[in-house]
C-alpha positions in Angstrom: 111.0 -30.8 15.1 108.7 -33.1 13.1 110.0 -36.0 15.1 109.1 -34.3 18.4 105.6 -33.4 17.1 105.1 -37.0 15.9 106.2 -38.4 19.3 104.0 -36.0 21.2 101.1 -36.8 18.9 101.5 -40.6 19.4 101.5 -40.2 23.2 98.1 -38.6 23.3 95.3 -40.7 24.7 93.4 -42.8 22.1 90.2 -41.3 20.9 87.1 -42.4 22.7 84.7 -44.5 20.6 81.4 -43.3 19.4 78.5 -45.3 21.0 75.7 -46.4 18.7 72.5 -48.1 19.8 71.0 -50.9 17.8 68.5 -49.7 15.2 65.4 -51.1 17.1 66.7 -49.4 20.3 67.2 -46.1 18.6 63.5 -46.1 17.6 62.3 -47.0 21.1 60.3 -44.0 22.5 58.1 -43.1 25.4 56.4 -46.0 27.1 58.3 -48.5 25.0 59.2 -52.0 26.1 61.2 -52.3 29.3 63.9 -54.6 28.0 67.7 -54.3 27.7 69.4 -51.9 25.3 72.1 -53.1 22.9 75.0 -50.9 21.8 78.2 -51.0 19.9 81.4 -48.9 19.6 82.4 -50.3 16.2 81.5 -48.7 12.8 78.4 -50.0 11.0 79.8 -52.6 8.6 81.3 -54.8 11.4 79.1 -53.7 14.3 78.7 -56.3 17.0 76.0 -55.2 19.5 76.4 -56.0 23.1 73.9 -56.0 25.9 74.0 -53.0 28.1 72.5 -54.9 31.1 69.2 -54.3 32.8 70.5 -51.2 34.7 72.9 -50.1 31.9 75.9 -51.3 34.0 77.8 -52.5 31.0 77.7 -49.1 29.4 78.9 -47.3 32.5 82.7 -47.8 31.9 82.3 -46.1 28.5 80.6 -43.1 30.0 83.0 -42.8 32.9 84.4 -39.3 32.0 81.1 -37.6 31.2 79.2 -36.5 34.3 76.1 -35.5 32.4 75.9 -38.9 30.7 76.5 -40.7 34.0 73.7 -38.6 35.6 71.3 -39.7 32.9 72.4 -43.3 33.3 71.8 -43.0 37.1 68.2 -41.7 36.4 67.7 -44.7 34.1 68.9 -47.0 36.9 66.5 -45.3 39.4 63.6 -45.7 36.9 64.4 -49.4 36.5 64.4 -49.9 40.3 61.1 -48.2 40.5 59.8 -50.5 37.7 61.0 -53.6 39.5 59.5 -52.4 42.8 56.2 -51.8 41.0 56.2 -55.3 39.4 56.9 -56.9 42.8 54.1 -54.9 44.4 51.6 -55.9 41.7 52.5 -59.6 41.9 52.3 -59.5 45.7 48.9 -57.9 45.7 47.6 -60.4 43.1 49.0 -63.2 45.4 47.2 -61.7 48.4 44.0 -61.4 46.6 44.3 -65.0 45.3 45.1 -66.3 48.8 42.1 -64.5 50.2 39.8 -66.0 47.5 41.1 -69.6 47.9 41.5 -69.5 51.7 38.8 -70.7 54.0 36.3 -73.5 53.8 33.0 -73.2 52.2 31.9 -70.5 49.8 34.6 -68.4 48.3 34.6 -64.6 48.9 35.7 -62.2 46.2 35.2 -58.8 47.8 36.0 -58.7 51.5 37.9 -55.8 53.1 41.4 -57.3 52.6 40.5 -58.0 49.0 39.3 -54.5 48.5 42.7 -53.2 49.7 44.5 -55.6 47.5 42.5 -54.5 44.4 43.2 -50.8 45.3 46.9 -51.4 45.7 47.1 -53.4 42.4 45.2 -50.6 40.6 47.6 -48.0 42.0 50.5 -50.2 41.0 49.3 -50.4 37.4 48.7 -46.7 37.2 52.1 -45.9 38.6 53.7 -48.3 36.0 52.4 -46.0 33.3 54.2 -43.0 34.9 57.3 -44.9 35.7 57.7 -46.4 32.2 56.9 -43.2 30.4 60.4 -41.8 30.2 62.6 -44.6 31.4 63.9 -45.3 27.9 64.5 -41.6 27.2 67.0 -41.5 30.1 69.2 -44.2 28.6 69.0 -42.7 25.1 69.9 -39.3 26.6 72.9 -40.8 28.4 74.2 -42.1 25.0 73.4 -38.8 23.3 75.2 -36.7 25.9 78.3 -38.9 25.7 78.4 -38.7 21.9 77.7 -34.9 22.1 80.7 -34.6 24.5 82.9 -36.4 21.9 81.8 -34.1 19.1 82.3 -31.0 21.2 85.9 -32.0 21.8 86.4 -31.8 18.1 84.7 -28.4 17.6 86.7 -26.7 20.3 85.1 -23.9 22.3 81.8 -23.7 20.5 80.1 -25.7 23.2 81.4 -23.4 25.9 79.9 -20.4 24.1 76.4 -21.9 24.2 74.1 -20.5 27.0 73.3 -23.0 29.7 69.8 -21.5 30.3 67.4 -19.5 28.3 64.2 -17.9 29.6 62.0 -14.8 29.9 62.2 -12.3 32.7 60.2 -9.2 33.6 61.9 -5.8 33.3 61.2 -2.9 35.7 58.9 -1.4 33.0 56.8 -4.6 32.9 58.0 -5.8 29.4 59.4 -9.2 29.0 63.1 -9.6 28.4 65.1 -12.5 27.0 67.4 -13.9 29.7 70.5 -15.9 28.9 72.8 -17.6 31.4 76.2 -19.1 30.9 78.0 -21.5 33.2 81.7 -22.3 33.1 82.7 -25.8 32.1 
């Protein structure tokens, strides 16, 4: 019987590794630098950090089984595309403005109608960059956190299933607020 248990135990899938971000990436918060994250799956003494890629594409194979982590990584990728689009738009409008200033013979103009539009689009681009960059890093960190939480929940058994999926307040027929809890099956 012990041999059968040992054989069955050895045929189980190997445990998924815990993902750790580099120390400087763990401390990166809202509106932090828009550079690549580095991660490792090895324990701390012999940790070798690898680049996750600009869109987090090198982390995706590790997160493959966790739909919540993949959804957060997809939001991170969307934010990075918006960031790139905003940068291209800004550089393009600066180029249009510069071309308008340097074009033509004679005295240079700095504020004609085309240049006004270019300045407005550049200002809009810079303002949108603040909103785009605000939570981009949080999506990546949330993807890693959800993956690691999924690993730890496999070890604690059904405790995660017992946690409510939504908590809120609702009004009763008498007008008094009630605590509302909602569970979803996983």
